[in-house]
N, C-alpha and C positions, 0 to 999 in steps of 0.2 A: 435588485441586487447587483453590485459590481461584479465583473468577471473575476473568477478565482481560478488558480492553478494549483493542483495537488500532485505531489509526487510520493508514491509509496516505495519504501526501500526495504529490501531484505538482503541476504547474503549473495546468492547467485542470480537472482531475478528470473527464476524459473518456477517457483511454487507460490509462496505467499504473496509477494508484491504483485505479480500479474493477476493473481486471483482477486486481491483487493481492488486493483485497477478495473477488472471486469465487473465486479459487484458494484463499485461506485458508479461506473458508467451506466449500469442498468438502473440504479436507484435515481440517478440524476435525470436520466431520460424519462423514467416514470413519473417524475415530478415536473417535467417540462423544462428542466434546467440544463440540459446537455449542451446548449449553445453558450451558457454562462459559466460552466465549470469545465475546465480542461484537465484531463487526468492522464498521468503517465506512471511509469515505474522504472526502477533501476536497482542494481545490486551494488553492495560495497566492494565486491570482488569482480574481476572481469573475465573469469575463466569460462563463462557460458555465453559470452558476447556473441550475438547473432543467432543464438539457439531459440527455438520455440519453447513455450512453457512445457514442464514435465507432462507427459501424456496422461499420467494418473490424475494430476490436478485438472487437466483439461476435461478428462472424462467425468470426474466428480462434479466439477463446476457445471458441465453441460446438463447433467441430470437435474440441476436446479435452474436451468435456463440462462446460465451465464456464458458468454462467449469470450474466450481468452485469446484475443488476436494481438499478439505481441512478440517482439524479438528482443531477447535479453540485451541489456547494455549496462555499462558501468557508470555509477554516479560520477559526475564531473563537477568538482567543486568550483571550477572556474566559470561555469555557466549556470548550473542547477541552482545554486544558492540564490542568485539574483532572479532567476526565472520563475521560481515557485513560491506561492504564499504559504503553503503548508507542505512540509517535508515530514512524512509519517513513517517512522521506523517500526519494524516488526518485533524486534526483540532488544534486550539490553545491550548486547554486543553491537548490533547495528547502530543503536542510539550512541554508544560510546564512540564508534568509528566515525559516524557523521559529525558529532560534535567536536571530535578531534581535528576534523578537517576544516572546521570553522575556527581558524587559528586566532583571530582577534575577537571572536565572540559576537561579531556584528549580526549574525543570523539566528542567534539562539532562540529569539521569540517565534521563529517559524518552525522549529524542530520539535517534534512530539513523538512520543510513544503511542502506538496504536491502542495499547491497553488503556491509555487515558480516556479513550472515547467509548470503551466497552462497558455496558451497563448491566447486562444480564448474566455475565460470567465472572467469577472471582479469578482474574488472571493478571499477572504483572507483565506478561509478554505473550506474543503469538508464537507458539512452538513451531519449530521447523518439522514438517510432516515427512521429510525425505526418507527417513528410516523407520517410520511409525506405522506403516501399512494403511489399509482401508480406513480404519477408525481414526487414525491420525489426520487423514485428508478431510474426512467429514467433520471432525472437531474443529480444524482450522477454518473451514468454511463457515461453521456455526459462529465462531468468534469474530471472523471478518465481517459476516453479515451484520452482527450486532454493532461492531465498531464503526462500520461504514455508515449505519444509520445514525449513530451518535455524532459522528463527524459532520454528516450532512445537516443535522440538526443545529450543530454548533455554527456552521457556516451560514445557514439561512437565518438564524437568530441574530447573528453578529452584524448583519448588514441591513 
């Protein structure tokens, strides 16, 4: 398999996208692909830049064995479009924001909604758990685990 680079994107880069990053890193490592798949995350907004992931998401992810070791950053269209093979957005708003940054449409084949890879849940986006309480975080992790498995299958079958 050729080396691949994945970027997960949500709004503030403190809940969903760092969780997806942690889940995918774990899945890749478990399949011996951690040296072939580079994984990062970013937000469409920069107001949490430099912050660690939300402590609630860190706690819920840790219960499942995922480590969220990330500092929030803002998506940079000048570098991120060219650097990543897969840009995976968490919700419809993130997708709209990222595709709008791709002004000439030259990167559209690399921009996907996470829901595209989710097989076991009927979702069209990954909901933001920030105001949804404990069950919201657990639901997001369920959806992200499924979506990351689907994405990893897509990547390994396409090479």
